[in-house]
C-alpha positions as CSV (number, residue, x, y, z in Angstrom):
1,M,6.8,5.9,12.4
2,K,9.2,6.1,9.5
3,V,9.5,3.7,6.6
4,D,13.2,3.1,7.3
5,D,12.3,2.0,10.8
6,L,9.8,-0.4,9.4
7,R,12.2,-1.9,6.8
8,V,14.5,-3.3,9.5
9,L,11.7,-5.2,11.2
10,E,10.9,-8.8,10.7
11,A,7.7,-9.9,8.8
12,D,6.0,-11.2,12.0
13,E,6.7,-7.9,13.8
14,L,5.3,-6.0,10.8
15,G,2.2,-8.2,11.0
16,V,1.7,-7.4,14.7
17,R,2.1,-3.7,14.0
18,L,-0.4,-3.8,11.1
19,K,-2.9,-5.6,13.3
20,T,-2.4,-3.1,16.1
21,A,-2.7,-0.1,13.7
22,R,-5.9,-1.5,12.2
23,R,-7.4,-2.0,15.7
24,E,-6.4,1.5,16.6
25,L,-8.1,2.8,13.4
26,Y,-11.3,0.9,14.3
27,E,-11.3,2.4,17.8
28,L,-10.7,5.9,16.4
29,R,-13.5,5.6,13.9
30,F,-15.8,4.4,16.7
31,K,-14.9,7.3,18.9
32,H,-15.4,9.7,16.0
33,A,-18.9,8.3,15.4
34,V,-19.8,8.6,19.0
35,G,-18.3,12.1,19.3
36,Q,-15.6,11.3,21.8
37,L,-12.6,11.9,19.4
38,E,-10.9,15.3,20.1
39,N,-8.4,15.2,17.3
40,A,-9.8,13.9,14.0
41,S,-6.4,14.1,12.3
42,Q,-5.3,11.0,14.3
43,I,-7.4,8.9,11.9
44,S,-5.4,10.0,8.9
45,K,-2.1,9.5,10.7
46,V,-3.0,5.9,11.5
47,R,-4.2,5.3,8.0
48,H,-0.8,6.5,6.7
49,D,1.0,4.2,9.2
50,I,-1.1,1.3,7.8
51,A,-0.2,2.2,4.3
52,R,3.5,2.4,5.2
53,I,3.5,-1.0,6.8
54,M,1.6,-2.5,3.8
55,T,4.1,-0.9,1.4
56,V,7.0,-2.5,3.1
57,L,5.3,-5.9,3.1
58,R,4.5,-5.6,-0.6
59,E,8.0,-4.6,-1.4
60,R,9.2,-7.8,0.2
61,D,6.6,-9.8,-1.7
62,F,8.0,-8.4,-5.0
63,G,11.6,-8.9,-4.0
64,I,12.5,-5.2,-3.8
65,V,15.3,-4.8,-1.3
66,A,16.0,-1.5,0.3
67,S,19.3,-0.9,2.2
68,V,20.2,2.2,4.1
69,A,23.9,2.9,4.1
70,A,23.8,6.0,6.4
71,P,21.1,8.3,7.8
72,H,22.2,11.2,5.6
73,E,22.3,9.1,2.4
74,E,19.3,8.1,0.4
75,A,18.0,4.5,0.5
76,L,19.2,2.4,-2.3
77,V,16.5,0.3,-3.9
78,A,17.5,-2.7,-6.1
79,V,15.2,-5.1,-7.8
80,A,16.0,-8.7,-7.3
81,E,15.2,-9.8,-10.8
82,P,14.5,-7.6,-13.8
83,L,10.9,-7.8,-14.9
84,E,10.2,-9.0,-18.4
85,E,8.3,-6.6,-20.5
86,E,5.2,-8.0,-22.0
87,A,3.7,-6.9,-25.3
88,P,0.3,-5.2,-24.7
89,A,-2.6,-7.4,-25.7
90,A,-4.4,-6.3,-28.8
91,K,-7.8,-4.8,-28.2
92,P,-10.7,-6.4,-30.1
93,K,-12.2,-4.2,-32.7
94,R,-15.6,-2.8,-31.9
95,T,-18.2,-3.4,-34.5
96,R,-21.5,-1.8,-34.8
97,K,-24.6,-3.9,-34.9
98,K,-26.5,-3.5,-38.0
99,T,-30.1,-2.8,-37.4
100,E,-32.7,-3.8,-39.9
101,D,-35.6,-1.5,-40.7
102,K,-38.8,-3.0,-39.7
103,S,-41.1,-0.8,-41.8
């Protein structure tokens, strides 16, 4: 499963694929715990698929639009609205507690 293939899908289809992939990961983990899993690398492949799906969903949440002109060209990514830069908050100064001698 490639990211470009996921970007053309609707949100509800991505949700279905995410749910299916999570279910598959659950079953693979169960098989691994029982000792029935022959290829343990399947777990990492499914985890990567889940991450790809979640990335596409988050891109849509943030308004990042990706369009692919041709298979041999790179995907163009444009941000819908420029983000405003915020000034970093000032850190409070640390002060030492003065201890009194109790002699």
